[in-house]
N, C-alpha and C positions, 0 to 999 in steps of 0.2 A: 210698046214694050215697057214694062215696069221692072226696073232693076231690083234684085233682092237686097234687103238690108238686114243687118243684125237686129235681133230683138233685145230686150233688156236682159242683163245678167241675172241669174238666179243663184243666190248663195244658199248653201245647205249647211245644216248643223252636223251632218253625218261625218264621222271619222271613218274614212275608207279602209284604214288598216284594221280597225276593230270589226267593222262590218264584214269584211272578207273573212277574217278568222272565225268569227261567230258562225257564219254560214258553213264554213268548212267543218267545224267541230260538230255542229248539228247534223250535217250530212253524214259524217263518219259514224255518229251514234245511231242514226236511222239505219244505215246499212249493216252495222255490226250487232245491233241489239234488238232487231225485230220491230222497230217502229215504222210507221208509214209516212210521217211528216214531223215537222217541228218548227217552233217559232222562238226567236230570241230578241229581246229589246233592252235598251239601256238609255236612260233619260236623266237630264239634270233636274233635280227635285225643286229647284227654285225658279227656273226660267221656263221649263217645259221643253227645252231643246232636246231633240232625240239624237243621241250620239250614234246609235246603231239600231236598226230594225230589219230583221231578216226573216224570210219565210222560205222554208224548204219543203218540197222541191220547187225549183224555179225554172224559168225558161230563159233562153238567150235572146235578148232583143236584137243582137247583131244578126243572128240567123234569120229572124223574122224580117228584119229590114232588107237583108240581101234577097230573101225569097227564093233562093235556088235549091236549097236542100229540102226537097219535098218530103223525103222520108222522115227527117227529124221533125219537121213542121206537123206532119200527120200524126207522129207519135205524141206531140204536145196535145193535139186535139182529142185523142182517145185515152190519154193517161187518166186512169181512175182516181189518181191522187190530186187532180186539179192544179196543174202547174201554173195556171193563169190567176189563181186565187191568192190574194194577199191575206194570209191567215191572221196576221197581227190585228187587222181592223175589220175583216169581212167574214170571219169564221167564228161561230159560237161554240164555246166549250163549257162543260160542267167544271166549276172552279174547285170543288172539294174544299179541303181544309184551309186553303190560303185565305178564306174570308174570316177565319176565327179571330184574328186580332181586331177586326172591325166589329164583330159581334161582341167581343169583350168590351170595347169602348161603348157600344150601344147599351150593354147591361149596366155599366157604370152610370151612364146618363139617365137610365130609367130607375136607378136606385135599387135594383133587385139583388145586388151583391156588392161586397167590398173587395178590394184586391187581395186582402189577407185571408178572407174566409175560405176554408177548405171544404172540398166535396170529395166523397169517397168513390173511387172507381174500382169496382170489383170485377170489371170486365163486361158488364151489361146492366141494363135496367129492364124491368118487366112491367107491362101495363095490363091490368085485368080486362078481358073482353066483357063489355057490359051486357051482352046477350047470352054468352055461354060461360058459365061459372068455372068450367074445367079448362078453359083456354086462356092463355096469356100471350100477348105480343111482346117479343123480346127484341130489344134494340142494343146491338153489340158495340162495345168499344173495340179498337183494334188490338188492345191488350189491357190487362189489369194494371192500373197505374198507382193504386193506393190513394192516399190523401193528397190532393193537389189544390193549391191556390191558383189565382188567375195567371200569374206569371209562369208558374210551372205547367199549367194546363195548356198554355200557348206553346211552351217549349217542347212538351212531349206530345202535343196534339191530342189531348184526351177528348174523345167523343162524348163520354158520359157527362163530363163537366159542362159541355156546351148544350147537351140535351136539357140539362137541368136549368141552366140560366136562360135557355131559349123557350122551352115549353113548360117548365116547372115539373116537380116530382116530389111526392111524399111530403107535402107541406111547404116545399120551397117554391116560391113564386118565380115564374119565368116571365120574359118580356112579352111573349105572344107574337103571333104571326104579323099582326098589324105593325108592331114596332120593329120587327125584323125587316119588313118591307120599308118602313119609314127611314131607318138608318142606312139601309142599303142604298136607297135613292140619295140620301144625303152625301154618301161617299161616291156618287156618280154612276152607280149601276142602274141599268134600265133606260139610260138616256145617252145620246151621243156625247163624245168628249169634245167635239169641235176640231179634231185633228185635220190638218190641211191636206188630206188625201181622201179621195172619193170612196163611196160604197161602204161607209162605216155602218155596222150593224148595232142596234140598240141593246139587244139582249132581253132576257126574261128574268123577273123576280117572281117566284111562285106566290100565289095568294089564293084565298077562297074564291074570289071572282074568277081568277085564271083557271082554277080547277073546275069550277062549274061549267065554264065555257069549253074546256078541253075534254072533259069527261062526262058531258051530258048530264049535269045536275048532281054529280056525286059530291057528297058533303065533305068538308074539310075535317080531318082527324088529327089528333095529337101527334101521331106518328109522322104526318106530313110536316108539322112544325119541327119535330126533331131532325128530320132529314134536311129540311131547308136551312136550319141554323148552322149545319156543318157543310153547306155548299153543295148538297146533292139534290135529289128529286128533280124538279124542273128548272133549277137555277142554271142560267146560261149567260155567258159573258165573253168578252173578247180580251185577248192579252193586253191591248192598249188600255182598257179600263182597269185591269188589274194592277198594272204598274203605276197608273195614275193614283189609284186608291192607296197603294202602299207608299207612294211618294208623299201623300197627304199625312200619313202617320209620322213620317220622318221629319216633316217640316211644320209640325204643330197645327195641322188642319187647313192648309192652303191647297185647294184643288187647282192645279195649273192646267193650261190648255197645251197638250202635246203638239209639237210641230217640227217639221223637218226643214222648213224655209227659215232662213236667218237674215232676212233683209233688215237693215237698220230702221226703216220706216214702218215695219210691221208691228202691230200691237195685238197681243194675245191676252184675252181676259183671264183673270183669276178669281176664284170664289173662296171665301173663308167659311169653313165649317164651324158653326157657332157652338162649340163645346169647349169645356175647360182644358187648358194645356196639360194639366196633370193626368187626364185620361189617356192622352196620346203617349205620355211618358211611360205609363204602365205597359201599354202595348209594345212600345219599343224595347223595354226591358225584357219582356217575355220573348220577343223575337231575338234579342241578343243571347239570352239563355238557350234558345233553340239551337244556335250555332255553337255555343260553348259546350253544351251537354245534352242536347236534345236531338230532334229529328234532322237537323241541318248541319250536323257536326262535320260533314264532308267538306264544307267550305270554311272550316275554322283554320284559316291560314295565318301564318305568323307575321306577314308583311302588311296586312290591312285588317281593321276590325269590321266585321260584317254582321248585320242582323238579317234574319231571314225566316221564312216559313215555307214548309213543303205542303203539297196537296196531292193526294192520289185519288183521282176520280174514276170510279168503276163505270164502265160503259158496256152496252150490249145486254140483251135480255138474260143471257147466261153469266154475265159478269166475268167473261174470260179475258177481257182486255181492260187496260187502264190508260188514262192520260196522266203523265207524271209532271207535276208542277214544282217550281221553286220561284219564290219572289223574295225581294229584300232590298236593302239599301246599304251604302257604305260611303265614307267611314262612319262608324257608329257614333263617335264622339261629336262629329260635326258633319252630318249627312250632306252629301253632294250629289250622289247618283242613286237612282232606283233601277231595279232590273226585274225582268220576268222571263221565264223560260217554260215552255210546255212542250213535252215530247208526246206526240199523238199516237194513240192506239197501239200500245205495245203489249206483250204478254203479261198476264196478271202476276206471274211469279217473278217478273224481271226486277232486279234490284238496282239496275243502272237506269238513270233517267235525267231529270232536270238538274239535280245537284251535281251529277257527274259533268254535265255540260258546263255549268258555271265554274266548277273547279278548274277545268281545262282552260277556260277563258281567263280566269284570274291569274293562273300561273303564266300564261302567255303574255298578259298585259303587264305583269310585273317585269318581265324581261324586255318587252318591246314598246310599251306605252307607260312607263313608270309615272309620268305626270298625271 
């Protein structure tokens, strides 16, 4: 007979209070506003310590361990929303506009534009079809923004601005798809983060080679570049990659390794993105403007300064559904925490999503975890 003995203690970075409330808010939003699932994450931008990481819907480990409630266990197995899936690391989402600050930094690095140069958004741009003189391909902005520089383009999320700096237009040089892929990888997309949880997915960065493989030799077109630079088309990533990339904007280019284990002897590597600090500063300023007067004004709270970016990724062939994103960091003056929320597959016309979830969490944290 071998007597059992205790294993080693495992210390976690998770704050159970925030974790529980985050899960509750996301669950309420799913039930009340037509989403099917949601993810919320909060991380220290300097250490990579994950303060909260929640995936909804979830299962009860106690029910599984007990094994007696066969009805609930069977419901877990047949639930179409995959209750056993940790969406934060194992589910791929189209990121949409949350990658625009990263594309802005990439454009600065490639010298295709300065932060102060303005581009006119009248609501769309049109590209002449090379084979049919009477046909043009139209690429829409979500609204006409007028003249916008880089900071304002991030704040209002102008698609036209990023079409131009990504693919070029009417004499303006764009980065091109090779550089879009290059800088996406530089910020950690398309590769694992190294998080200490299993089954992490790598994701997809669209490229001509990827398209040839996926679409049986179909050539890459300028429209593919336009869609990729705003985080659409075949772009696929996980929430954990997104808040890691946003954290690197807040800390001047350090890619940390996210982790939930906080044992003193553990070492988690960090990677420095080799770009000038001034480029990150421009992106941060644009994200702060987004909260003060742009698309993220819903989390312009008086008790902490937040910088953020929204993303609305259209999904489904008829584009009747969206994934609603918000990412960001706080406090703006001396960043300490990065966050990411994605509300999955809600109605296209829904105006409640990721920003709503973060506002509820911020208000609750102010009262319950002011530190």
